[in-house]
C-alpha positions in Angstrom: 114.4 122.7 128.4 112.6 119.4 127.6 113.0 118.2 124.0 111.2 115.1 122.5 113.2 113.6 119.6 110.9 111.3 117.6 112.1 110.4 114.2 111.3 107.7 111.7 114.2 105.7 110.1 116.1 107.4 107.3 115.7 104.6 104.8 118.9 103.2 103.4 121.1 105.1 105.9 120.1 104.9 109.6 117.5 103.4 111.9 115.0 105.4 113.8 116.8 104.6 117.1 120.2 105.6 115.5 118.7 108.8 114.1 117.3 109.8 117.5 120.6 109.0 119.3 122.6 111.1 116.8 120.3 114.1 117.0 120.4 113.8 120.8 124.2 113.6 120.8 124.5 116.7 118.7 122.1 118.6 120.9 124.0 117.6 124.1 127.2 119.0 122.7 125.7 122.5 123.0 123.1 122.1 125.8 124.2 119.2 128.0 121.8 120.1 130.8 118.6 119.8 128.8 116.1 117.0 129.3 116.0 114.9 126.1 113.5 112.2 125.4 114.5 109.8 122.6 111.4 108.2 121.1 112.2 106.4 117.8 109.0 105.7 115.8 107.8 103.8 112.7 104.8 103.9 110.4 104.3 100.2 109.9 107.3 99.7 107.6 110.7 98.5 108.4 111.7 99.0 112.0 108.2 98.6 113.5 109.2 95.6 115.7 112.3 97.4 117.1 110.2 100.5 117.9 107.6 98.4 119.8 110.2 96.3 121.6 111.8 99.5 122.9 108.5 101.0 123.9 107.1 97.9 125.6 110.0 96.3 127.6 107.9 93.2 128.5 107.8 92.2 124.8 109.4 88.9 123.7 111.1 88.2 120.4 110.4 85.0 118.4 111.9 83.7 115.1 110.6 81.3 112.5 111.9 80.0 109.1 109.5 81.0 106.4 109.2 81.5 102.7 110.8 84.7 101.4 109.3 86.9 98.7 110.5 84.5 95.9 110.4 81.2 97.9 114.0 81.0 99.2 113.5 80.6 103.0 114.3 83.5 105.3 114.5 83.7 109.1 111.8 86.2 110.1 111.1 87.7 113.5 107.8 88.5 115.2 107.1 90.1 118.5 105.0 88.9 121.4 103.5 91.7 123.5 101.7 91.5 126.8 98.2 90.2 126.6 99.0 87.5 123.9 99.3 90.1 121.2 101.5 89.2 118.2 103.1 91.9 116.0 104.1 90.7 112.5 106.3 92.9 110.3 105.6 92.0 106.7 109.0 93.3 105.6 110.8 90.6 107.6 109.2 87.9 105.4 108.3 89.6 102.1 110.4 92.8 102.1 112.2 94.6 99.2 115.4 94.4 101.1 115.4 90.6 100.9 115.7 90.6 97.1 119.0 90.8 95.2 116.9 91.4 92.1 113.3 92.8 92.0 110.7 90.4 90.7 107.4 92.4 90.5 105.2 89.6 89.1 106.6 86.7 91.0 107.1 88.2 94.5 104.5 87.1 97.0 103.5 87.3 100.7 103.3 83.6 101.5 105.9 83.9 104.3 103.8 86.5 106.0 100.9 84.0 106.4 103.4 81.4 107.6 104.6 83.9 110.2 101.1 84.7 111.3 100.5 80.9 111.6 103.5 80.5 113.9 102.1 83.3 116.2 98.6 81.6 116.3 100.2 78.3 117.1 102.0 80.0 120.0 98.6 81.0 121.5 98.4 84.6 120.4 94.9 86.0 120.7 95.3 89.2 118.7 97.5 90.0 115.7 98.9 93.3 114.4 100.4 93.2 111.0 102.7 96.0 110.0 102.3 96.5 106.2 105.3 98.4 104.9 108.3 97.8 102.7 106.8 94.9 100.7 108.3 93.4 97.6 105.0 92.0 96.3 101.8 93.1 94.7 99.7 89.9 95.2 96.7 91.4 97.1 97.6 89.3 100.2 96.8 86.1 98.4 100.2 84.6 99.4 99.5 85.3 103.1 96.0 83.9 102.9 97.1 80.8 101.0 99.6 80.1 103.8 96.6 80.3 106.2 94.6 77.8 104.2 92.8 79.8 101.4 93.0 78.5 97.8 93.2 80.7 94.7 92.3 78.6 91.6 92.7 78.8 87.9 90.0 77.8 85.4 91.2 74.2 85.5 90.7 74.0 89.3 94.4 74.0 90.1 96.0 76.4 92.5 97.7 79.4 90.9 101.4 80.0 91.2 102.3 82.5 93.8 102.7 86.2 93.0 100.8 89.1 91.6 101.3 88.2 87.9 99.4 84.9 88.0 96.3 86.6 89.4 95.2 87.5 85.8 94.3 83.8 85.5 92.3 83.7 88.8 88.9 82.0 88.3 87.8 81.0 91.8 88.5 81.6 95.5 88.0 78.9 98.0 88.0 80.1 101.7 86.6 76.9 103.2 90.0 75.9 104.6 91.1 79.3 105.7 92.2 79.4 109.3 90.0 81.4 111.6 91.3 84.8 112.8 92.3 85.0 116.5 89.5 85.9 119.0 91.0 89.3 119.6 90.9 90.2 116.0 93.5 91.4 113.4 94.7 94.9 112.7 96.8 96.0 109.8 99.1 99.0 110.4 99.4 100.8 107.1 102.1 103.3 106.1 99.9 104.5 103.1 96.2 105.2 102.7 96.0 104.1 99.1 93.1 102.1 97.7 93.7 98.8 96.0 92.9 99.8 92.4 93.2 102.7 90.0 95.8 105.4 89.4 96.3 105.9 93.1 96.3 102.2 93.8 98.8 99.4 94.7 100.1 98.6 91.2 100.1 102.1 89.6 101.8 104.0 92.5 103.9 101.4 94.2 104.6 98.9 91.4 107.5 100.9 90.0 109.3 100.8 93.4 109.1 97.0 93.2 110.6 96.9 89.7 107.3 96.9 87.7 107.4 98.4 84.2 104.4 99.7 82.3 103.3 96.2 81.0 103.8 94.7 84.5 101.7 97.4 86.1 98.8 96.6 83.6 99.2 92.9 84.4 99.2 93.5 88.2 96.2 95.8 88.0 94.2 93.3 86.0 95.1 90.6 88.6 94.1 92.7 91.5 90.8 93.7 89.8 90.0 90.0 89.3 90.8 89.3 92.9 88.5 92.1 94.1 85.7 90.9 91.8 85.8 87.4 93.4 86.8 88.1 97.0 84.5 91.1 97.6 85.3 93.4 100.5 86.1 97.1 99.9 89.0 97.7 97.5 88.4 101.4 97.8 89.0 101.5 101.6 92.0 103.7 102.6 95.0 101.4 103.2 93.6 98.6 101.0 96.5 99.2 98.6 99.2 99.0 101.4 101.9 96.3 100.8 100.8 95.5 97.3 97.2 95.0 98.4 97.9 92.9 101.5 95.7 95.3 103.4 92.8 94.6 101.1 93.2 90.8 101.2 93.5 90.6 105.0 90.5 92.9 105.4 88.3 91.2 102.8 89.0 87.6 103.8 90.1 87.8 107.4 88.1 90.8 108.6 91.2 92.8 109.5 90.9 96.4 110.5 93.1 98.9 108.5 94.7 101.5 110.8 97.1 104.3 110.0 100.3 102.8 111.3 102.2 105.9 112.4 99.5 107.2 114.7 98.8 103.8 116.2 102.5 103.1 116.9 103.1 106.6 118.2 100.3 106.1 120.7 101.7 102.7 121.8 105.2 104.2 122.1 103.9 107.0 124.4 104.2 110.0 122.2 101.1 111.8 123.4 102.4 111.7 127.0 105.9 112.8 126.0 104.7 115.7 123.8 102.4 117.0 126.5 105.3 118.1 128.7 107.8 119.2 126.0 109.1 122.6 124.9 110.2 121.4 121.5 109.6 118.3 119.3 112.1 117.1 116.7 111.0 114.5 114.1 112.4 113.4 110.8 112.7 111.1 107.9 114.8 110.4 104.8 112.8 112.6 102.4 110.1 115.1 103.2 107.6 115.3 100.4 103.9 115.4 99.6 103.4 111.9 101.2 105.0 112.9 104.6 101.9 114.2 106.3 99.6 111.4 105.2 100.1 108.2 107.2 103.8 108.8 107.9 105.7 109.4 111.2 106.3 113.1 110.5 102.6 113.8 109.9 101.6 111.9 113.1 104.1 113.8 115.2 103.1 117.2 113.7 99.4 116.5 114.3 100.0 115.4 117.8 102.2 118.4 118.7 99.7 120.8 117.1 96.8 119.2 119.0 98.4 120.0 122.4 97.1 123.1 124.2 100.4 125.0 123.7 100.9 124.1 120.1 104.6 123.7 120.7 107.2 124.2 117.9 108.1 121.2 115.7 111.3 120.8 113.7 111.5 118.4 110.8 115.0 117.0 110.1 115.2 115.4 106.7 117.7 114.1 104.3 116.0 115.8 101.4 113.5 118.6 101.6 111.3 118.3 98.5 108.4 120.4 99.9 108.0 123.4 102.2 107.2 122.3 105.7 103.7 123.1 107.1 103.0 126.4 108.8 104.4 126.6 112.3 107.2 124.1 111.7 110.8 124.5 110.7 112.9 122.1 108.5 116.6 121.2 108.5 117.9 119.5 105.4 120.9 117.2 105.9 121.8 117.4 102.2 122.3 121.1 102.6 124.5 120.7 105.7 126.5 117.9 104.1 127.0 119.7 100.7 125.0 117.0 98.9 122.6 114.1 99.2 125.3 111.4 98.7 127.4 112.7 101.6 124.3 112.9 103.9 123.4 109.3 103.1 126.9 107.9 103.6 127.3 109.4 107.0 123.8 110.1 108.3 124.8 109.8 112.0 127.4 112.6 111.6 125.1 115.0 109.8 122.1 114.2 112.1 124.4 115.1 115.1 125.3 118.3 113.2 121.6 119.1 112.8 121.1 118.5 116.5 123.9 120.8 117.4 122.5 123.5 115.1 119.1 123.2 116.6 120.5 123.4 120.2 122.4 126.5 119.3 119.2 128.1 118.1 117.6 127.0 121.4 120.4 128.7 123.3 119.8 132.0 121.4 116.1 131.8 122.3 116.9 131.1 125.9 
């Protein structure tokens, strides 16, 4: 039996590679002779670089000291792939995990632009930016400022960094903005949200970054001012990704917004792996209404269903908040562990238990 194990990370508990290894270890306890393909995936959020580095062995790691989401410097990594392609993971320079205390109005993406600049200085001809896990809601103005754009108040002085000051935005000067690389820029988005409105960057994702009701109003006003001055398409799916960084890079730097999970799955070789499999196992920390829209689980399910055989798919999740789609089965780690807390504390153990349970079911079918 050939089984493809292609999970996302279980945020806060285990990486995608760790989850795949644990599921495989549990399966092998029951069916050691089966052919298991471990294919950890990402959707453009944390872990994207690690997934690509594993999928493309010729890749090279680089590091640079850049501004963190509230100015304190951080050491951030970027990946050089064959063909002079740079992959930037926004979360390494402007991620939520880098903050001891959330700062929804002050957090910014300046370090992301610095990281892109390092890649361009190294001769990269194409840039992929993974837009997930951000701490900021600045519409990408920080990243663009690091690349030479100027965002000015009514007195002609540059605004302070962050999403909060954008309410005072009076003018945008792109004359000094560095040119994009000749091979173009693509943003890998983990959500398909627009920039503005009740489904946009501030309203939906602001609370995850510490924004209260007044903060959300302020951030929305700032993003609306930015859109009025910068142009582009704030309604484009993915424009609201990473606090509007998708919008800013698309509007000012002509970036293409792509669903990250599907793009990364293709690079990692999921279509080829699924084509010869008898079973596909995927997973994430919480399966809910967002899981089939731009996330790893949705990409894996779509790819499996699109094969000629329509092979079975199992979703392993820490918490099951929604019934899985028709033709799939779900295993909830919280149920196996007797509670969510236990599942999070020892995710590897309970993922191995899930793998063993699924292998036992495979033995019964065989």
